[in-house]
N, C-alpha and C positions, 0 to 999 in steps of 0.2 A: 362470505367466508370461503376459505380454501378447502377444497374437497380432499379427502384422505389420500386418494390416489396421487393427486398432484403434489401434496405435501411429501409423500414417500419418494416420489420421483426427484424432487428438489434435494432431498436429503441424501439419496443414494446415487444420483448421477455423478459420473466422474467429472472433475472440474479442476481448473488451475486458478491460483490466486496470484495476481500481479501487482497488488497495491496493499502491502502490509508493512507497517513500521514495527520492527521487532520490539523496540522500547515501548510501543503502544499496546503490546500484548501482555505487559507486566501487570498481573492481577494484584489487587490490594493484599491478598493473603501472602503472595510471594514477596511483595515489597516489604511487608513486616518481617517475614522470615529472613530476608537478606539483610535488613536493617539490624536485626538482632545478631545475626552471624558476623556482621562487619562493624558492630558498635556505632551505627549511624543513628543520630537522634532525629526523629520525624516530628513535623509540626502537628501531627494528628495523633490522638490518643488511642485509636482503635481502628480496625479494619472498617467498621461501620461508619465511623466519623470520616474516614478518608473517602469511602464510596459516596457518602452524602454530599461531599464537596464537588462531585461530578455534575454540577448544574451549570453548564457552560452557556454563555450568551453569544460567543463568537470564537473565532480561531485563537485569538490571543489569550482569552480566559482559559481555554483548554491547554495551550502551550505552557502557561505558568505552572499548572499542576503536573503536566507531563514531565517537565524538566526537574521538578521536585522529586517525582517518583524515580527518575533515572539516577538520582544521587546515591542510591543504594548499590549501584553496580560498580564494583571496585576490582574484583579479581576475575581471572579467566573462567573459573567455575561458576561465577554469577551469570556471566554472559551465556555460558553453556546451559545452565539450568533454565534461564528465561527462554532461550531458543527451543530447547527440548520440550518445554511445557507448551509452547505454541504449536510445534510440529505434531505433538500428540493430539491436540485439538483439531488440527488440520486433517490428520489421518482419520479421525472419527467423523469428519464432515465429508469424507471421500474426495479430499483434495489430493490429486495425483502429483501435481507439480506446483511449486511456489517460488516466486522471485522476491526475496526478502530485502526490504530497505533497512539500512542501519545508518545512524548519525554519529560518526566518530567524534565530531567537534563537541557534541554534548558531553563527551567523556574525557577527551584529551584536555579540554579547558579545565577539568577538575584534577588533572595530573595523572589520568589513567593512560598507560602506554598503548600505542596502536596495536602492537602484537597481542596484547591481552584481549582487546576488543575483538579483533578479527579471528584470532585462533579459537576463542571461546565459542563464537557464533558458528564458525565454519565446522568445528569438531562436532557440534550437535547436529548439523546438517548431514555430515558424513555418517552419523550413527542412526539416522532416521530412515524408515522405509519410504518416506515421501521424497521425491526428487526435489532438491532445493538448491537454489543458487543465490548469490548475494549482489546487491546493488548499493554502492556507497553513495550516500546523499550529502550534498553540501547544504549548510544552513544559510538561507538567503538573507536573513537579517544581519549576518556578519559580512565582512568585506570579501571581495574577490581574492585579495592577497591571502587572506586566511584560508580560503578554499584551495588556493594553489599550494600553500604550505601543507595542507591536509593531504592533498593528492600525492605530493612528493613523499610524505611520510608513509603513505599506504602502498607506494609502488614496490617495495620489497615483497609485498604479499599479493602482487598482481594476479597470481595464479588462483587466488581464493575469491576474487570477485569478478563479475562479468560486465559490469556497467556502472554508470554514475547517474545520479538524479539530483533534483533540486527541490527542497521542501522548507518548512517553517513559514514564518509570517509573509504572506503573499503581497498584500497591498503595500505599495511604496517600494517594493523590491522586485522590479520587473526582470524577466529572464535575461535581457541584454546586459544587465549588470555583470553577468558571468560569461560573457562571450569568449574571453581569452582562455579561461580554464576549460570550457567545453571544447574549444578548438584543439587544445592540447590532448584532451581525452579522446577526441575523434582520431587524432594522429596515432594514438596508442592502441586503436582498434577496439575501444570500449563501447558498449551499447550506451545510448543516450536517451534519458527520459527527463521530464520536468513537470512539476505541479504547475498548472496554469488554468485560469478560468474556473476556479472554485469561488473565492471571494473577489479575485482580480477580474478585470474586464476581458472581453474577447481579444482586445489588442495584445494581451499577454500570450494568448495562444498563437497569434501570428508570429510574435518574436521568438517564441519557443521553437516554432517550426522553421522560420526563415533565418534567424540569427544563430540559435543554438543547434539547429538541424537535428532535433530530437526524432526518435523513431516511434514514440508513443507519448500521448498526453495523459498525465495523471489528473483525474477529475474531469475538467473540460466541460462541465455541464452548462456553462454560460455561453457556449458556442452558438446556441440556438437564437441568441439575441442578434446574431449577424448572419443573414441568409447566405451571403457569399462564402463565409467561413464554413457554414454548415455544409454547403454543397461541395466545398473543397475537401473537407474531412471525409465525406462520403466517397468522393471520386478517388481520392488517394488511399482509401481504406485505412485511414489513420486511426488506430485504436484509441479509445478512451477507457481509462481504468476508473470506473464510477464506483462510489462508495455510499450506498443509499442511507444506511443508518447514521453514518458520519454526517451526511448532508443535513439530516433532520436535527441531530444533536447540536450541530454548530450553526443552526438557523439559516442555512443556505436555502432551504425550503421550510415552511412552517410545519407541514405535516406530510406524511408519506403519500397521501392521495394527490398531492401537488407535484410530486417528483416527476421529472421529465424523461426518465429512462425509456419509457414506451415511445415518446416522441423522437428520441434519438434513434431507436431501432427503426421506427417508421420512416425516418430520414435516410435510412440505409447506412447509418454510422455503425462501426464495429465497437459497440458498447460492451463492457464486461462488468460483472458484479464482484466487489471486493470488500474487505472489512476495515481497511485503513488502520485504526487504533482500537481493536476490538475490546480490550479491557475497559476502555473509557467510554466507548460509544454504544455499548449495549448488545454486542454480539459478534460472533465469528461468521464464517462464510454461510452456513446454512441458515443462521438467524437473519442474515441480510436477504437471502433469497426468499425466505418465508415471509418476512415483513413486507417486502416489495410486492410479492405475488398476492398477498392478502389485501393490499391497498389498491392495486391497479388491475385493470382487465387484461392480465397476462395469463397465457395458457401453456399447454405442452409444447407447441411449436416455438414459443418464445424461450422456454426452458432449454430446449435443444440448441437453439441459436446462441443463447448466452453461454452455454457450455462449450459449444464449438468455437465461439469467439475467443473464449479464454485461452484455448490452446493455439488458435490461429495467431493470436497476438503475442504469444510467449516467445522468448529468445531461446529457441531450441533448434537442434539440427533437424533438417527437413524430414528425415526418416522417423525420428522420434516423435515429431509433431504429428506426422501422418498416423502413426500408431495410436496416439491419443485420440485423434479425430475419428479413427475407425472404431475405437472403444466407445466413444460417445454414440456414434450411429448404431452400433450393435446393441448398446443399452436401450436406446429409444425404439429400436425395431421390436424389442420384447415387451414394451409398455402397452 
């Protein structure tokens, strides 16, 4: 069991979140409120019935419900309310900085305009005391042509997002499928990240690094299956945005006691803890930290390292990054 001091440390320590899908923070209560506001008919009769459907067997079974939930997002205020609700939770968890993923194709394919999506999310970020930036993600089950069209539609709002990512169904959709659009994003000076090595093999991590030239790997937990890759990630200090509760909920690991985050840290990899889709996977940042530390032999030194890793891996100006790292060290000096 987690002792009270360590639990308090995990809750109160300053931290950054680098892997959060904003649509995945949409709680059932807000889904129903927005459905009523927008006259959207849901397939579920109640909040309880919807929550009971969150029994996922794999990534795809989750995505089916995730896209259904997103159908209630139609107006700029909907995107604002969803983002504001997440940022309030982040603030309560002592998240100082967050880099928020959003999936425009999930919405533009339903006829929602790009400006509605980006402006709603961005405005909520501006109104929050939490430092928050946006990363536009391409849906990998769709074509690269679709991703290119999405990028072009988003470019008038280039000042409102800092990077691009790659998410959705991983297996059968390798990173190299998106080589051209990522090359274009690199030319535009955007930060680059990609989901790889969650359900997909270590080979996907290699192509995310070598073909897409990403600066961070989202998930990446399967890297340990390849010793050469593990050594490379450690040598290059390539950060992994690990999502423990998500990994359990989607059966990447059967139970938290089997999670490999301690092995990643022991391999000198820059692992971070994140919530992924917290409304669906049973918890926000502090829930992820507590569940992980309860199940694994992790202590104060690991907590400090994970907090430091989260800021070290963030896309922040050097001075701001150092400020956060100093804040972490000052916090732990008093523990």
